N, C-alpha and C positions, 0 to 999 in steps of 0.2 A: 431464388432462394429464398426461405426463411429468414427473418431478422425482427429483432427487437428495435424498433428506431421511433421516434417524437419527429410529429410534426400539429401543423394546423393549430394549435390549442396549448399555450403555455403552459407549463408545469405538470404532473404526474398524468393530469386530464389528458394529457399532447402522445403519450406512449403506447403504444400498439404491436402486436403480434401480426408480422403480415409478409407478402412477398415483397422483394427487390431484385432491380436485377443484376446475374455474378459478372463482374468489373473480370477484363481481361487486362494480363499486367504488360505495362509499357515497359521501356527502355529501363533498366535498371532496379526493377520491381519484379516481387515473387507474389504468387497467389497460393494463399495455404486454404486449407480443404480443417475446419478448425473443426476437433474433439473436444474442447470444452473449454468456457469463458468463467472468469471469478469477475464477482460482483463486488467495488468498492464503493466507502461511503462518497468518491466524488460522483459517483452514478447517479444518488439522489439529489445532487444541485444541478447536473447536468440539464434537464429538462426545465428549470427554471431559466438558468442562460440562455437557451439555446431559443431562439425567436418564432414568435409563430408562424411569421410572416419568409421563414428561412429554409431553404429545400430541406426536403427530410434526411435523418440524420440516423443513424446508428449508431446506438453506446454501445461501451465497452471498452476497457482498457487492457484487460489481460486475459490473455488465451493461450492456448498450446493445438500444435494440429502437424500437419503432414504437407509439405511442399506439392500443390501440384501442378504448377505450371509457375516457368520463368520467362521473362523478357528480354531482349540483348542485354550483352554486356555482364549478365550475372554470372559471377564464377564464385561464391562464397557457400553458396546453398546449392542444391541441384534438385530435382523433382522425385519423391520419395523420402525426402529426408526428413528426421521427427526434430519439430524443434518449437520455441516457445517465442510469444510474442514479446519485444522489447516496446515497452509505451512511450519512450523519451525517445521525442522526434526531433533529429538536429542537434543534438549535445553527443559529442561522442569523445572528447577526451576532458576529464575531473577539472574545474576551475572553480573560482571560488561563487559564482553564480550560473544560469545558464546561459546561455549566448541569446544574442538578437534571436526572432524567429524558431528560437525554441518554444515548441507544443507538446501536446499529450493525445496520445491513438483515441479517441472517441467523441473529440472537441475539439477543435471546426472539423476533423474528418470522422471518417465513417470507422466505428467503432470492433469488437467481437463479437458481439451479440447478434450472431450470424453464424453461416454456415459457411460461410468462406468471409477472406480480408484479404484485399489488395494493398500493400504497403513494400517501401523501401528495403529489399533484397536486406541489406543492413541490418536490416530490427527483427531479422529474423537469425535467432540464437538457437544453437544447439540445444536440446533439452536432455536435461541430466537423465542419466539412463535409468535411475533407479526409484524414480518418480513416480507416479504414476500418471495419467493423464487426468485426472482429476485435479492432484497436485501438484502438478505442473504451471495448469490455465490459473488456478491462483496466486501466483509464485510473486512473479517480476514485479509489481507496482507498489507493493506493500515491502515486499524484502529489500528492493532497490532503496525506499527513502528509509526503513529502518536502519538497514545499510553505513547510508550517511550520515544519518542525525549522527549513530551509535560511534562511528569509526573515523570518516573523514573532518567532522565539525568538530562533537566532544571530545575525540578523543581519547577511548574510553580503551581501557587496557587492564592488563591480570592487579587484581589485590584494589582496586577501585568500589566507591560503594556506588549502587544506582538504581534512582527512584524512579517506577513509570506506573505513572497515576492511567487510571482505567486499562491495566495492559488485558485483555481481553479479545480486543477483537482481531483484524489481520493483520498490522501493522503491531500493535501490543504484543502479542504470543511471538513472533519474529522478534521484538525490541529483546525481549527474557529471553529467548532462546540462545540467540546472536551477544546478546552479556554475558552470559553462562557460560556458552563455547566459550567469552575472552579471559575466563579465569574471574570476571568480575563476582562480586557479593550484589544481589537484586534483591530490592523489594517491590510490592505492586500494591495498587488497590484498586478497590470494584467495590459495587453494589451489595451485591451478591455472593453470598455465603457459598452457593455450590463453584459457581467462579472461582471465587476465590480459594476454595478445596483444588481445582483442576489446575492455579497457576501453581500452588505448591507440590503437585503432580509432575509438573513440566520442568519444576527446579528451582523456582521460585524462594528464598531465604525466609522472606517474612511477606504475606497477604492481609493488608490490612482495608479495614472497612472508608470507602469514600467518606462516610457520613462522622466516620469517627475523629476525635481529635488527632492528626497525624503523628505531634511531637509527642504526645501521651505514649501512642502506640509503641514508639518507638524507643521509648525512655529519653527522648532529647537526643537520641543520636542523629548530626547532621550526615549528608552525607555529599560525595562528591561531583556529582551529575543528576538532574532529572531530566529526564525526557520529555516535555507536554505538547500532547496533542487535543488533549479534549480543548482548553481556553478558557472562558471566562469562570467557568465553575471551580475549578481547582487552581489558578495560575497562583494566587497569591498565599494558596497554601505551599504549592511546589517552591516560590519564593523562599518562604518558609523555612524551607525544610531542608537549605543548602547552605552547605559548612561555607565559613568566611571564604572570598578569593572562588568560591567552586561556579559550577556552569550550567544553564538553563538552557538547551536546545530546542525550540518551541518548532512544528512540520506543519500542525491543525489546530483547529479552532470548532469541533465538532460543538460543544456548547457554549456557544457566545465568541463573536471577534472582538468585539470591545475589552477590555482591562482598563482598571484603575489601582494604581501602585505605588508606595513611599518612595520614590526618587531618591531621598535625603538616606532612607534605611539602607535603597541600593547602591549607593555610589559607596556610600561609608562601610558595606559588606563586600566591597570591591568584588561584587559578582558581576561574569560572565552571560550576557545575553547572543543568544545568536540564532539565525532562521535558517530554516533548513527546508527542503523541498526536491521532491524524486532525486533523481541521480544519474549519471552519464552512462553511457555506455562502457567506459573504459570502468565502471566502479559495479555495473552491473554485473562482469566479468570478476572481477574480484570478489563478487557477492557469490557468486558457483562457485568458485573455487572455493571460496569457506563453506558453503554451508555441503557440497561433496564433502570435505576433509572431515568436517564434523559431524558427516549425515544428519542434516538438519531435513525435517520434513514439515512443512506446513500444518497445521493445526486446522483440522477441516470441520467445520460445520454440522451442514447438510446440502444434497443435490438438488437441482429441480431441474425439468427438461426447459428449453427456450419457453414454450407455448404457457409457464405458467412462473411468467416473470410477474407477476401482482402478489404473488405470495411471497416470495423470494426479496422482491425492494420491500414488501413489509414488516418482513423479518430482520432485515437489517437495519432497517428506520426506526422500530422499536426497540433496538438495542437486544433482542433476544438469542444473538450466536456468541459462541463461542468458537473463535477462529475464522475460517474461512468460510463463505456460501460460494457454490459453485454451480454452471448449468453444464449438463453432460446435453452436446450437441449430438454425437454420434453414439 
């Protein structure tokens, strides 16, 4: 079968489109014939983390398709079922943090940028019927991450005010839609005027320039919650926009891992700083119920065939997208 894999050379130079063996499902596993697969920022980091001397690895954490083979003992799905991939391996119930042994599809185990994937049957989840194959294929990782950060960790509810820096990528557009559906007031930032306009069309109450003075743009208004995924470039501005006693939840660091901030100002402000990453299978099912109730769809950017993976990775890396990038596999 055809796949996008990494081998032989560290970094992006090790990525290639080639032929790999189709795996048969073992006991408790299913094989899914993929129709689509979603590109995530995680896929930009894997080529640097996957060692050149390691066996070839198929990238990709998101996908959707049709079950075409089941192993012994599988009773939750059957051949012909339409499913999405739960990329969270080994995290079943909601908990304070992932359990030991937790992994994400796409490293260290083969991922979704292929014609088929074989994985535990519990990670094959019913596809929401109202979503297209493209929409279903980009859903899980970003939407799970957004759901946990907003609701499990920050406990956002109706009437709150939420600030989402850089809310134009995959997770950001889910954060915006989820917070609005929950009844929150939502402010977003972006460097792009076009993307700010698109965010307003999605329901943002205000969309401000990332390079501007946020406090001035918001007329001194402070917010209850900031969901921070940008990192060093915005972290201190995010803290500065919190009300006293407010909460900052961080799940990403696309613009730098290391930050310095005024600790005295932080504890005098009685702020709450929470980390978050991915979500459990339990939260995935809660998220699916939530999006079906509110008829939320992923914001789609562009689609590519797997063979054009270089163009897709380039678009993601250079922040040219608004929403999700998808591979059409069939």
